[in-house]
Structure formats: C-alpha cells, structure tokens
The first five atom37 places (N, CA, C, CB, O) and aatype in JSON, in Angstrom:
{
  "aatype": [12, 15, 0, 12, 10, 15, 14, 0, 3, 19, 10, 16, 16, 9, 0, 1, 15, 10, 19, 0, 12, 5, 1, 18, 15, 16, 19, 6, 3, 0, 10, 2, 7, 12, 0, 19, 15, 6, 19, 1, 1, 11, 19, 16, 0, 18, 5, 1, 1, 9, 1, 0, 10, 6, 1, 11, 8, 7, 0, 3, 13, 6, 0, 13, 15, 16, 1, 10, 1, 19, 7, 10, 8, 14, 11, 1, 11, 16, 9, 7, 18, 14, 7, 3, 1, 14, 4, 0, 4],
  "atom_mask": [
    [1, 1, 1, 1, 1],
    [1, 1, 1, 1, 1],
    [1, 1, 1, 1, 1],
    [1, 1, 1, 1, 1],
    [1, 1, 1, 1, 1],
    [1, 1, 1, 1, 1],
    [1, 1, 1, 1, 1],
    [1, 1, 1, 1, 1],
    [1, 1, 1, 1, 1],
    [1, 1, 1, 1, 1],
    [1, 1, 1, 1, 1],
    [1, 1, 1, 1, 1],
    [1, 1, 1, 1, 1],
    [1, 1, 1, 1, 1],
    [1, 1, 1, 1, 1],
    [1, 1, 1, 1, 1],
    [1, 1, 1, 1, 1],
    [1, 1, 1, 1, 1],
    [1, 1, 1, 1, 1],
    [1, 1, 1, 1, 1],
    [1, 1, 1, 1, 1],
    [1, 1, 1, 1, 1],
    [1, 1, 1, 1, 1],
    [1, 1, 1, 1, 1],
    [1, 1, 1, 1, 1],
    [1, 1, 1, 1, 1],
    [1, 1, 1, 1, 1],
    [1, 1, 1, 1, 1],
    [1, 1, 1, 1, 1],
    [1, 1, 1, 1, 1],
    [1, 1, 1, 1, 1],
    [1, 1, 1, 1, 1],
    [1, 1, 1, 0, 1],
    [1, 1, 1, 1, 1],
    [1, 1, 1, 1, 1],
    [1, 1, 1, 1, 1],
    [1, 1, 1, 1, 1],
    [1, 1, 1, 1, 1],
    [1, 1, 1, 1, 1],
    [1, 1, 1, 1, 1],
    [1, 1, 1, 1, 1],
    [1, 1, 1, 1, 1],
    [1, 1, 1, 1, 1],
    [1, 1, 1, 1, 1],
    [1, 1, 1, 1, 1],
    [1, 1, 1, 1, 1],
    [1, 1, 1, 1, 1],
    [1, 1, 1, 1, 1],
    [1, 1, 1, 1, 1],
    [1, 1, 1, 1, 1],
    [1, 1, 1, 1, 1],
    [1, 1, 1, 1, 1],
    [1, 1, 1, 1, 1],
    [1, 1, 1, 1, 1],
    [1, 1, 1, 1, 1],
    [1, 1, 1, 1, 1],
    [1, 1, 1, 1, 1],
    [1, 1, 1, 0, 1],
    [1, 1, 1, 1, 1],
    [1, 1, 1, 1, 1],
    [1, 1, 1, 1, 1],
    [1, 1, 1, 1, 1],
    [1, 1, 1, 1, 1],
    [1, 1, 1, 1, 1],
    [1, 1, 1, 1, 1],
    [1, 1, 1, 1, 1],
    [1, 1, 1, 1, 1],
    [1, 1, 1, 1, 1],
    [1, 1, 1, 1, 1],
    [1, 1, 1, 1, 1],
    [1, 1, 1, 0, 1],
    [1, 1, 1, 1, 1],
    [1, 1, 1, 1, 1],
    [1, 1, 1, 1, 1],
    [1, 1, 1, 1, 1],
    [1, 1, 1, 1, 1],
    [1, 1, 1, 1, 1],
    [1, 1, 1, 1, 1],
    [1, 1, 1, 1, 1],
    [1, 1, 1, 0, 1],
    [1, 1, 1, 1, 1],
    [1, 1, 1, 1, 1],
    [1, 1, 1, 0, 1],
    [1, 1, 1, 1, 1],
    [1, 1, 1, 1, 1],
    [1, 1, 1, 1, 1],
    [1, 1, 1, 1, 1],
    [1, 1, 1, 1, 1],
    [1, 1, 1, 1, 1]
  ],
  "atom_positions": [
    [[9.82, -46.37, -14.97], [9.11, -45.0, -14.93], [10.09, -43.78, -14.87], [8.16, -44.92, -13.67], [11.27, -43.63, -14.57]],
    [[8.84, -42.82, -15.37], [9.74, -41.98, -16.27], [9.5, -40.51, -15.29], [9.13, -41.91, -18.2], [8.4, -40.11, -14.91]],
    [[11.18, -39.69, -14.93], [11.13, -39.19, -14.32], [9.91, -37.76, -13.87], [12.13, -39.26, -14.52], [9.45, -37.14, -14.83]],
    [[9.61, -37.46, -12.87], [8.36, -36.79, -12.8], [9.33, -35.21, -13.37], [7.42, -36.89, -10.91], [10.54, -35.4, -13.51]],
    [[8.98, -34.22, -13.59], [8.75, -32.59, -13.92], [8.32, -32.01, -13.34], [8.18, -32.14, -14.76], [7.16, -32.1, -12.95]],
    [[9.31, -31.01, -12.99], [8.67, -29.83, -12.32], [7.2, -29.36, -12.64], [9.49, -28.72, -12.61], [6.55, -29.84, -13.57]],
    [[6.82, -28.56, -11.94], [6.42, -27.31, -12.84], [6.38, -26.61, -13.53], [6.35, -26.83, -12.84], [5.65, -26.35, -14.49]],
    [[8.1, -25.78, -12.63], [9.16, -25.2, -13.53], [9.88, -25.56, -14.35], [9.83, -24.81, -13.14], [10.56, -24.71, -14.94]],
    [[10.0, -27.0, -14.71], [10.91, -27.86, -15.72], [9.63, -27.62, -16.95], [11.35, -29.88, -15.13], [10.11, -27.45, -18.07]],
    [[8.27, -27.59, -16.88], [7.31, -27.81, -17.98], [7.47, -26.51, -18.6], [5.78, -28.19, -17.55], [7.47, -26.37, -19.82]],
    [[7.61, -25.36, -17.6], [7.4, -24.12, -18.41], [8.55, -23.57, -18.82], [6.68, -23.13, -17.75], [8.67, -22.86, -19.82]],
    [[9.82, -24.02, -17.7], [10.99, -23.47, -18.78], [11.49, -24.41, -20.41], [12.49, -23.45, -17.71], [12.55, -24.19, -21.0]],
    [[10.52, -25.34, -20.82], [10.38, -26.69, -21.84], [9.9, -25.6, -23.29], [8.77, -28.23, -21.18], [10.37, -25.51, -24.42]],
    [[8.78, -24.88, -22.61], [7.98, -25.08, -22.95], [8.42, -23.7, -23.63], [6.94, -25.55, -22.19], [7.94, -23.38, -24.72]],
    [[9.21, -23.01, -23.07], [9.99, -21.19, -23.11], [10.74, -21.25, -24.12], [11.09, -20.58, -21.77], [10.84, -20.71, -25.22]],
    [[11.39, -22.23, -23.35], [12.64, -22.61, -24.9], [12.45, -23.19, -25.91], [13.74, -23.41, -24.76], [13.36, -23.25, -26.74]],
    [[10.61, -24.07, -26.25], [10.31, -24.35, -27.76], [9.96, -23.06, -28.24], [9.12, -25.42, -28.07], [10.05, -22.88, -29.46]],
    [[9.59, -22.12, -27.51], [9.15, -20.81, -28.04], [9.78, -20.09, -28.64], [8.79, -20.1, -27.35], [9.33, -19.55, -29.65]],
    [[11.23, -19.81, -28.1], [12.49, -18.73, -28.01], [12.94, -19.65, -29.98], [14.15, -19.1, -25.93], [13.06, -19.13, -31.09]],
    [[13.05, -20.89, -29.57], [13.57, -22.07, -30.53], [12.78, -21.69, -32.16], [12.96, -23.88, -29.76], [13.29, -21.88, -33.26]],
    [[11.46, -21.11, -31.86], [10.27, -20.85, -32.48], [10.39, -19.12, -33.26], [9.01, -21.04, -31.2], [9.58, -18.31, -33.72]],
    [[11.68, -19.18, -33.09], [11.72, -17.11, -32.64], [10.19, -16.65, -32.21], [12.17, -15.77, -34.46], [9.75, -15.59, -32.67]],
    [[9.56, -17.28, -31.52], [7.86, -15.96, -30.82], [8.93, -15.3, -29.6], [5.64, -17.2, -29.61], [8.51, -14.16, -29.39]],
    [[9.82, -15.49, -28.95], [10.05, -14.64, -28.32], [11.51, -14.59, -28.72], [9.6, -14.76, -27.03], [11.99, -15.27, -29.63]],
    [[12.15, -13.78, -27.99], [14.02, -13.85, -28.05], [14.87, -14.54, -26.99], [14.7, -12.33, -27.94], [15.86, -15.18, -27.34]],
    [[14.61, -14.47, -26.07], [14.32, -15.11, -24.85], [13.61, -15.96, -23.97], [14.27, -14.66, -24.52], [12.39, -15.81, -24.01]],
    [[14.1, -16.91, -23.09], [13.63, -17.4, -21.89], [12.78, -16.6, -21.65], [14.46, -17.59, -20.87], [11.67, -16.44, -22.17]],
    [[13.37, -15.99, -20.74], [12.78, -14.67, -19.65], [11.57, -14.25, -20.15], [13.75, -13.21, -19.56], [10.64, -13.89, -19.43]],
    [[11.53, -14.28, -21.5], [10.98, -13.2, -22.16], [9.04, -13.94, -22.21], [12.03, -12.91, -23.97], [7.86, -13.68, -21.97]],
    [[10.1, -15.13, -22.77], [8.74, -15.95, -23.14], [7.88, -16.11, -21.9], [9.06, -17.48, -23.73], [6.76, -15.6, -21.9]],
    [[8.34, -16.84, -20.74], [7.67, -16.85, -19.43], [6.96, -15.26, -19.4], [8.88, -17.18, -18.08], [5.94, -14.86, -19.95]],
    [[7.98, -14.5, -18.5], [6.85, -13.56, -19.03], [5.45, -13.18, -19.82], [7.29, -13.14, -19.43], [4.49, -12.49, -19.48]],
    [[5.76, -13.93, -21.01], [4.35, -13.96, -21.96], [3.75, -14.43, -21.85], [0.0, 0.0, 0.0], [2.66, -14.0, -22.22]],
    [[3.83, -16.06, -21.11], [3.13, -17.16, -21.05], [2.62, -16.6, -19.23], [4.2, -18.82, -21.44], [1.84, -17.29, -18.58]],
    [[3.03, -15.68, -18.84], [2.54, -15.45, -17.68], [1.23, -14.19, -18.28], [3.9, -14.94, -16.5], [0.07, -14.58, -18.29]],
    [[1.4, -13.36, -18.55], [1.01, -12.39, -18.86], [-0.1, -12.81, -19.31], [1.72, -11.7, -19.51], [-1.15, -12.33, -18.88]],
    [[-0.09, -14.19, -20.66], [-1.08, -14.51, -21.4], [-2.19, -15.17, -20.55], [-0.6, -15.29, -22.46], [-3.39, -15.18, -20.81]],
    [[-1.61, -15.68, -19.59], [-2.51, -16.74, -18.54], [-3.14, -16.25, -17.25], [-1.59, -17.89, -18.01], [-3.96, -16.9, -16.61]],
    [[-2.58, -14.8, -16.86], [-3.19, -13.61, -16.41], [-4.5, -13.33, -16.72], [-2.53, -12.62, -16.8], [-5.58, -13.61, -16.19]],
    [[-4.11, -12.64, -17.81], [-5.43, -11.78, -18.99], [-5.86, -13.0, -19.59], [-4.81, -10.48, -20.5], [-6.65, -12.75, -20.5]],
    [[-5.69, -14.01, -19.46], [-7.15, -15.37, -19.77], [-8.24, -15.43, -18.85], [-6.65, -17.09, -19.64], [-9.44, -15.34, -19.12]],
    [[-7.6, -15.62, -17.58], [-8.03, -15.8, -15.95], [-9.08, -14.36, -15.44], [-6.3, -15.82, -14.84], [-10.1, -14.52, -14.78]],
    [[-8.49, -12.73, -15.97], [-9.17, -11.42, -15.67], [-10.22, -11.93, -17.27], [-7.84, -9.59, -15.66], [-9.57, -11.13, -17.95]],
    [[-10.71, -12.23, -17.78], [-11.35, -12.84, -18.64], [-12.38, -13.16, -18.5], [-10.94, -13.59, -18.95], [-13.47, -12.65, -18.76]],
    [[-11.93, -14.48, -17.85], [-13.69, -15.38, -17.5], [-13.76, -14.99, -16.35], [-13.96, -17.27, -17.48], [-14.83, -15.55, -16.12]],
    [[-13.46, -14.36, -15.19], [-13.7, -13.62, -14.68], [-14.69, -12.65, -14.6], [-13.05, -13.43, -14.74], [-15.64, -12.65, -13.82]],
    [[-14.35, -11.62, -15.67], [-15.18, -10.57, -15.73], [-16.55, -11.1, -17.36], [-13.9, -8.94, -15.96], [-17.26, -10.33, -18.01]],
    [[-16.46, -12.09, -17.44], [-18.02, -13.07, -17.66], [-18.4, -13.67, -17.11], [-18.31, -13.85, -18.41], [-19.58, -13.83, -17.39]],
    [[-17.86, -14.6, -15.83], [-18.62, -14.72, -14.78], [-19.64, -13.69, -14.01], [-17.83, -15.06, -14.06], [-20.87, -13.7, -13.91]],
    [[-18.43, -12.6, -13.41], [-19.31, -11.41, -13.15], [-20.51, -10.99, -13.57], [-18.81, -10.56, -13.41], [-21.55, -11.11, -12.92]],
    [[-20.36, -10.32, -15.01], [-21.87, -10.44, -16.47], [-22.76, -11.66, -15.89], [-21.16, -11.11, -18.64], [-23.8, -11.75, -15.24]],
    [[-22.06, -12.33, -16.3], [-23.38, -14.09, -15.27], [-24.52, -13.3, -14.33], [-22.07, -15.55, -13.41], [-25.71, -12.97, -14.27]],
    [[-22.93, -13.27, -13.48], [-24.24, -13.15, -12.07], [-25.12, -12.1, -11.96], [-23.64, -13.01, -10.59], [-26.26, -12.13, -11.5]],
    [[-24.22, -10.66, -12.66], [-25.24, -9.13, -12.44], [-26.61, -10.09, -12.95], [-24.74, -7.26, -13.84], [-27.55, -10.4, -12.22]],
    [[-26.48, -10.43, -14.28], [-27.44, -10.67, -15.57], [-27.82, -11.78, -14.4], [-26.78, -11.15, -17.52], [-27.01, -11.32, -13.6]],
    [[-28.31, -12.69, -13.8], [-28.71, -13.2, -12.66], [-29.59, -12.59, -11.47], [-27.72, -13.51, -12.25], [-30.72, -12.86, -11.06]],
    [[-28.72, -11.74, -11.1], [-29.36, -11.28, -9.73], [-29.78, -10.02, -10.13], [-28.38, -11.21, -8.37], [-30.1, -9.3, -9.18]],
    [[-29.95, -9.21, -11.95], [-30.63, -7.85, -12.1], [-30.26, -6.77, -11.39], [0.0, 0.0, 0.0], [-31.02, -5.83, -11.13]],
    [[-28.63, -6.89, -10.95], [-28.02, -6.03, -10.26], [-26.13, -5.97, -10.57], [-28.52, -6.44, -8.76], [-25.45, -6.96, -10.88]],
    [[-25.54, -4.38, -10.36], [-24.32, -5.05, -10.69], [-23.46, -5.17, -9.37], [-23.56, -4.26, -11.84], [-23.97, -4.83, -8.3]],
    [[-22.52, -5.53, -9.4], [-21.39, -6.23, -8.22], [-21.84, -5.27, -7.06], [-19.38, -6.08, -8.62], [-22.47, -5.88, -6.2]],
    [[-21.66, -3.75, -6.79], [-21.55, -3.05, -5.93], [-23.09, -2.7, -5.94], [-20.46, -2.05, -6.09], [-23.15, -1.48, -5.82]],
    [[-24.38, -3.22, -6.04], [-25.16, -2.74, -6.51], [-25.46, -4.35, -4.76], [-25.48, -2.47, -8.56], [-26.04, -4.26, -3.67]],
    [[-24.93, -5.18, -5.25], [-25.43, -6.56, -5.1], [-24.83, -6.51, -3.21], [-24.51, -7.98, -6.5], [-25.28, -6.81, -2.11]],
    [[-24.13, -6.19, -3.53], [-23.01, -6.08, -2.01], [-23.62, -5.11, -1.39], [-21.23, -5.6, -2.15], [-23.85, -5.45, -0.23]],
    [[-23.9, -4.32, -1.57], [-25.15, -3.34, -0.45], [-26.33, -3.92, 0.43], [-26.11, -2.34, -1.37], [-26.62, -3.66, 1.59]],
    [[-27.09, -5.03, -0.74], [-27.73, -5.86, -0.37], [-27.64, -7.05, 0.35], [-28.05, -5.97, -1.05], [-28.26, -7.83, 1.08]],
    [[-26.86, -6.89, -0.06], [-25.65, -8.5, 1.13], [-25.44, -7.94, 2.7], [-23.2, -8.76, 0.37], [-25.61, -8.53, 3.77]],
    [[-25.0, -6.54, 2.42], [-24.53, -6.19, 3.49], [-25.55, -5.58, 4.74], [-23.58, -5.33, 3.04], [-25.49, -5.82, 5.95]],
    [[-26.44, -4.77, 4.05], [-27.97, -4.43, 4.67], [-28.53, -5.32, 4.96], [-28.92, -3.8, 3.95], [-29.45, -5.12, 5.75]],
    [[-28.28, -6.87, 4.47], [-29.96, -7.73, 4.91], [-30.51, -8.03, 4.19], [0.0, 0.0, 0.0], [-30.97, -9.16, 4.33]],
    [[-30.87, -7.25, 2.87], [-31.77, -7.54, 1.81], [-31.78, -8.96, 0.77], [-31.58, -6.39, 1.02], [-30.88, -9.01, -0.06]],
    [[-32.54, -9.83, 0.8], [-32.94, -10.89, 0.24], [-32.51, -10.73, -0.54], [-33.95, -11.26, 0.12], [-33.24, -9.82, -0.94]],
    [[-30.93, -10.98, -2.18], [-30.32, -10.34, -3.11], [-31.87, -11.22, -4.17], [-28.28, -10.71, -3.33], [-31.6, -10.81, -5.3]],
    [[-32.85, -11.89, -4.29], [-33.77, -12.1, -5.26], [-34.99, -12.04, -5.01], [-33.63, -13.07, -5.77], [-35.73, -12.42, -5.92]],
    [[-35.78, -11.46, -3.43], [-36.74, -10.94, -3.19], [-36.73, -9.48, -2.58], [-37.27, -11.77, -2.58], [-37.69, -8.9, -2.06]],
    [[-35.4, -8.98, -2.75], [-35.21, -7.6, -2.46], [-36.28, -7.06, -1.13], [-35.49, -6.78, -3.93], [-36.77, -5.93, -1.04]],
    [[-36.45, -8.12, -0.24], [-36.9, -7.85, 1.47], [-35.54, -8.37, 2.49], [-38.58, -9.03, 1.97], [-34.38, -8.67, 2.19]],
    [[-36.2, -8.34, 3.67], [-35.29, -8.07, 4.33], [-35.03, -9.8, 4.86], [-35.66, -6.81, 5.38], [-36.1, -10.33, 5.16]],
    [[-34.07, -10.53, 4.97], [-34.07, -11.99, 5.08], [-35.68, -13.54, 4.74], [0.0, 0.0, 0.0], [-36.39, -13.79, 3.77]],
    [[-35.62, -13.87, 5.47], [-35.97, -14.69, 5.6], [-36.85, -14.94, 7.18], [-34.95, -15.27, 5.2], [-36.16, -14.93, 8.2]],
    [[-38.24, -15.15, 7.31], [-38.54, -15.14, 8.75], [-37.48, -15.91, 9.53], [-39.93, -15.72, 9.02], [-37.37, -16.91, 8.81]],
    [[-36.52, -16.1, 10.69], [-36.08, -16.66, 11.7], [-34.67, -16.1, 11.43], [0.0, 0.0, 0.0], [-33.96, -16.02, 12.43]],
    [[-34.25, -15.8, 10.54], [-32.8, -15.91, 10.07], [-32.34, -14.91, 10.54], [-32.47, -15.98, 8.67], [-33.03, -13.9, 10.42]],
    [[-30.76, -14.78, 11.39], [-30.33, -13.82, 11.99], [-29.81, -12.84, 11.31], [-29.64, -14.16, 12.75], [-29.6, -13.03, 10.11]],
    [[-29.54, -11.77, 11.82], [-28.77, -10.65, 10.84], [-27.45, -10.67, 10.69], [-28.94, -9.3, 11.24], [-26.64, -11.0, 11.55]],
    [[-27.12, -10.18, 9.1], [-25.56, -10.79, 9.0], [-24.44, -10.31, 9.93], [-24.98, -10.48, 7.6], [-24.8, -9.2, 10.34]],
    [[-23.37, -10.59, 10.4], [-22.56, -10.34, 11.5], [-21.14, -9.65, 9.85], [-22.18, -12.26, 12.89], [-19.91, -9.72, 9.78]],
    [[-22.16, -9.11, 8.9], [-20.54, -8.21, 8.49], [-19.8, -7.55, 8.72], [-20.3, -7.67, 7.91], [-18.87, -7.37, 7.93]]
  ]
}
C-alpha cells in the first residue's frame, strides 16, 4: 500500500515542480501564486453565480435582500403566502 500524502505535501510537491520549470523563483512564491490563483478562480465563479441569480430573480443582490427582510415573496413581489409567519430576520 502506498503512503498517503498530506494536502500540504501535495502542494509543496507541485510548488517545487513549478520552481523547477522556472515559473517561480521560490517554493514560497509558487505556493502564494497557487493560492492567489485559486482565490481568483473562486471569486470569478461566485460572481458568475450571483449574476445568474440576479437574472433569475430579476433583482440585484441588495434589492433581493431587502425584499426578504421586509417579507416580500421574491417571485411574486407580494407579502408571503397565506399562513406564512413573518421572517425573524
């Protein structure tokens, strides 16, 4: 059975490979670059998701949040459904 590598070991191995390929000058620079790249990727994905939800609900995030806070149903722009309890936001 092969030894299990920790996530830190895997990242360090990748970083060393990037240094060997001369994409970064140090392992620390490579790790930092990989982290920044991943954060940017996630931010882009979240921005795409937000735009899709804004299109779906016909409102930007702030307007949609306001509707929820005051108890407006997001799709019908009316106050909840019969029998609904007010939001305890």
